[in-house]
Structures are given as C-alpha cells and as structure tokens.
ROZA-73778 format. One record per residue (C-alpha): x, y, z; residue number from 0; residue in one letter. Coordinates in steps of 0.02 Angstrom, whole numbers, plus 50000, padded with zeros to 5 digits. Each point is the difference from the previous one (the first is absolute). Layout:
! residues N
      x      y      z  pos  code
      X      Y      Z  NUM     A
...
END
This chain:
! residues 228
      x      y      z  pos  code
  50668  49173  48373    0     M
  49938  50084  50128    1     E
  49894  49971  50133    2     Q
  49828  50059  50022    3     E
  49980  50073  50180    4     I
  49839  50075  50077    5     I
  50054  50158  50075    6     V
  49903  50105  50123    7     P
  49946  50161  49975    8     T
  49904  50060  50133    9     T
  50019  49956  50171   10     L
  49841  49921  50030   11     N
  50091  49833  49899   12     D
  50128  49998  50149   13     I
  49965  49902  50122   14     T
  50021  50029  50189   15     V
  50103  49829  50006   16     E
  50117  50055  49861   17     Q
  50034  50171  50049   18     Y
  50056  49920  50187   19     Q
  50078  49858  49909   20     A
  50095  50171  49922   21     F
  50017  50100  50145   22     L
  50086  49842  50064   23     R
  50137  49990  49887   24     I
  50026  50189  49991   25     Q
  50039  50008  50184   26     D
  50117  49866  49994   27     N
  50099  50050  49863   28     N
  50128  50132  49919   29     D
  50021  49925  49813   30     S
  49880  50127  49897   31     E
  50017  49882  49873   32     E
  49951  49880  50093   33     F
  49845  50102  50083   34     I
  49929  50043  49820   35     A
  50033  49821  49925   36     Q
  49915  49928  50161   37     K
  49862  50142  49993   38     M
  49950  49945  49817   39     V
  49987  49815  50038   40     S
  49898  50027  50146   41     I
  49883  50142  49939   42     F
  49994  49916  49806   43     C
  49959  49837  50085   44     K
  50171  49888  49939   45     I
  50151  49911  50032   46     K
  50168  50110  50017   47     L
  50067  49903  49858   48     S
  49870  50058  49891   49     Q
  50052  50176  50022   50     V
  50187  49973  49976   51     L
  49933  49970  49806   52     R
  49907  50159  49995   53     I
  50094  50129  49873   54     K
  50075  50135  50115   55     Y
  49898  50146  49921   56     S
  49832  49901  50032   57     S
  50052  49982  50192   58     I
  50036  50194  50005   59     T
  49843  50023  49901   60     E
  49902  49883  50132   61     I
  50096  50093  50148   62     L
  49976  50172  49917   63     A
  49774  49948  50021   64     G
  50044  49941  50161   65     F
  50071  50177  50040   66     N
  49830  50085  49941   67     E
  49885  49871  50082   68     M
  50072  50025  50191   69     F
  49976  50184  49995   70     Q
  49805  49953  50013   71     E
  49909  50066  50157   72     K
  49836  49900  49973   73     P
  49835  50049  50094   74     K
  49909  49912  50104   75     L
  49892  49875  49922   76     K
  49846  49968  50103   77     Q
  49984  49822  49920   78     T
  50093  49885  49879   79     F
  49964  49816  49929   80     F
  50114  49827  50037   81     M
  49958  49855  49991   82     N
  49835  50036  49938   83     D
  49994  50075  50173   84     V
  49945  50174  50019   85     E
  50086  50111  50146   86     F
  49984  50149  50088   87     G
  50077  50099  50081   88     F
  49925  50053  50190   89     I
  49856  50092  49964   90     P
  50013  50087  50190   91     D
  50165  50036  50074   92     L
  49913  50097  50137   93     E
  49929  49844  50077   94     N
  50147  49896  49969   95     M
  50019  49858  50116   96     S
  50158  50025  50140   97     F
  50054  49795  49899   98     G
  50005  50090  49843   99     E
  50081  50156  50061  100     Y
  50130  49886  50108  101     V
  50043  49878  49863  102     D
  50001  50173  49865  103     L
  50120  50071  50084  104     E
  50114  49858  50030  105     T
  50044  49952  49820  106     N
  49966  50162  49874  107     I
  50137  50054  50063  108     G
  50116  49866  49916  109     D
  49987  49934  49824  110     W
  50055  49810  50067  111     Q
  49810  50029  50085  112     T
  49883  50086  49885  113     I
  49914  49864  49942  114     H
  49915  49981  50157  115     K
  49972  50194  50027  116     A
  49910  49974  49831  117     M
  49902  49862  50096  118     A
  49920  50138  50121  119     V
  49988  50122  49880  120     M
  49916  49897  49879  121     Y
  49870  49847  49996  122     R
  49858  49903  49900  123     P
  49844  50123  49957  124     I
  49871  49925  50090  125     T
  49861  50116  49918  126     K
  49996  50135  49870  127     K
  49873  50108  49960  128     K
  50075  50168  49876  129     G
  50151  50065  50089  130     D
  49960  49931  50171  131     K
  50048  49828  50026  132     Y
  50052  49893  50190  133     E
  50146  49905  50025  134     I
  50034  49850  50090  135     Q
  50007  50025  50184  136     D
  50204  49991  50063  137     Y
  50070  49843  50079  138     E
  50170  50026  50004  139     G
  50104  50031  49844  140     T
  50029  49782  49988  141     A
  49847  49986  49885  142     N
  50070  50102  49870  143     Y
  50194  50050  50021  144     S
  50020  49881  49879  145     E
  49899  50028  49859  146     V
  50054  50183  49991  147     M
  50189  49946  49954  148     K
  49903  50004  49852  149     L
  49928  50163  50008  150     A
  50055  50135  49871  151     P
  50151  50111  50052  152     L
  49890  50162  49943  153     G
  49852  49956  50104  154     V
  50126  49981  50156  155     T
  50097  50158  49944  156     M
  49843  50076  49972  157     G
  49909  49963  50188  158     A
  50187  50022  50087  159     M
  50018  50187  49921  160     L
  49818  50015  50058  161     F
  50045  49978  50176  162     F
  50176  50090  49996  163     Y
  49902  50155  49938  164     H
  49864  49973  50140  165     L
  50137  49977  50128  166     S
  50047  50181  49932  167     N
  49845  50076  50022  168     D
  50007  49907  50189  169     L
  50126  50085  50030  170     L
  49994  50183  49968  171     K
  49835  49967  50076  172     A
  50093  49917  50138  173     T
  50131  50169  50020  174     Q
  49877  50146  49954  175     S
  49887  49922  50189  176     Y
  50142  49974  50083  177     L
  50081  50168  49973  178     V
  49828  50086  50048  179     K
  49992  49888  50173  180     E
  50189  50040  50054  181     L
  49982  50188  49979  182     T
  49814  50004  50085  183     E
  50099  49896  50121  184     M
  50137  50122  49999  185     S
  49904  50140  50041  186     I
  49879  49934  50135  187     Q
  50178  49979  50122  188     Q
  49998  50085  50123  189     K
  50203  50077  49950  190     D
  49924  50051  49844  191     N
  50161  49913  49910  192     S
  50020  49961  49841  193     T
  49979  49839  49913  194     P
  50190  49939  49952  195     N
  49988  49997  49813  196     G
  50163  49868  50002  197     D
  49896  49884  50080  198     G
  49851  50017  49891  199     I
  50064  49995  49839  200     T
  50093  49827  50091  201     A
  49842  49930  50017  202     S
  49939  50057  49832  203     M
  50135  49882  49937  204     H
  50002  49849  50114  205     S
  49809  49993  49939  206     L
  50050  50015  49827  207     E
  50120  49856  50004  208     E
  49886  49900  50096  209     M
  49845  50008  49860  210     L
  50122  49999  49858  211     E
  50076  49822  50035  212     S
  49832  49928  50012  213     L
  50037  50019  49822  214     I
  50157  49953  49916  215     T
  49977  50034  49780  216     L
  50150  49921  49903  217     P
  50124  50093  49914  218     N
  49926  50040  49835  219     L
  50139  50107  49921  220     E
  50035  49935  49835  221     S
  50098  49853  49960  222     Y
  50158  50058  49884  223     N
  50005  49895  49874  224     A
  50165  50055  49927  225     S
  50084  49892  50130  226     H
  49933  49845  49912  227     T
END
C-alpha cells in the first residue's frame, strides 16, 4: 500500500530552510533523477528511501505540481504569523538605519543567507492599530535569523521581488538623472563638445549591474519531470 505524504501546494507550504537545503543539493549534483528525488524528499519531509517506494506516476504528478507552484510571483506580504508571533515588514523604508541597510544589502543577494535578510525586513510587531503598526527596533540579524529559516518561502520571495522591482525603479530614475546632469555639464563646457555616448552607456550598464547584483533570484524555470 502506497504511503500517504503531505505535498506542498503553495510556496508558503515550503520554508526558507527547506529551499536552502534543496539548492545545496541542486548546486552539488548533476543527476537530474537524484535532484528530483531529493526535491520530493525535502519538500514533502520524507526520507529518500520512502521516495523510492512511491509510484512513478505519483512522482511525476508531484513534480508537475512543483513546476506550477514555482511559476508563482508572490506579492509583498506586509505581515505574517509564525509560531504565534506576528511579524511586520519594515513600515518606513526611507528611515531605514545604516545598520539595517548594510545587513540587508550583504545578505539579500545569496539564498544561503536570505534568512538573515529576512531578519532585517521582518520583525515582531509591537503595536498595531488597523493597517498601521510598529515593529521591534533593529538590533542586528542574530535575534531572528534562525527563526527566519522557518519563514514561508512565498513571503520571502515576495519581499525579494519587491526589492528587485524597487532596485529597477531606482535604476531608471538614476539613469534619467545622470543623463540630464551629464547633458547639462556638457553644455556648460567651454569647448561645447558633446558628451561621449559610449561613456554614458558604459556608466549606465555598470550602475545597472551594481544594483541588480543586490538581488540574485534563483532560477525558477520549470523542472522537467520527464527526465525522472
């Protein structure tokens, strides 16, 4: 008789820690069959030996469900509960402290440290009235980084996508500003020489690479279940 297993149906059914474990397996193995088996093992919380006893058709169905699930593009979730504690996203990004900014920038670009970035972005809510809330003062990532390994993957990806789009918007605004400033500077030059377009383009590309390197999203392309 085939065993019953609990299969995640949304990204929030998977924790950050589970996804980190899967990525380590994916990065260190070339066998698609083994990666698929470990994917089921990790996300369904069962032993690899149990995976091997599941019917092939069931494995194919499970992997197809994972394929569909990882096509989701979650939106930012302002608050969420974990272990009966309500966590809130930084309510005022403009007043983010230097320590918050440095820790966020350092950790958000790597999936293996994303739990530390989550400890910056989300902290326990201390006061709430309607949609308004306050969160605990920031005292470093150590307080909640281990806790955030259990954070829902959907919530985490929603926050990452939010910062990714925020970075793109900042890039566009910065590009427009720089082009305007460089153009005005060139007009003021005594020799009336035109600005070097190649140089401006190179500067734009460098800035874009710098900003986009802040967030490196994982490759979420569909996993080909037919290879299993």
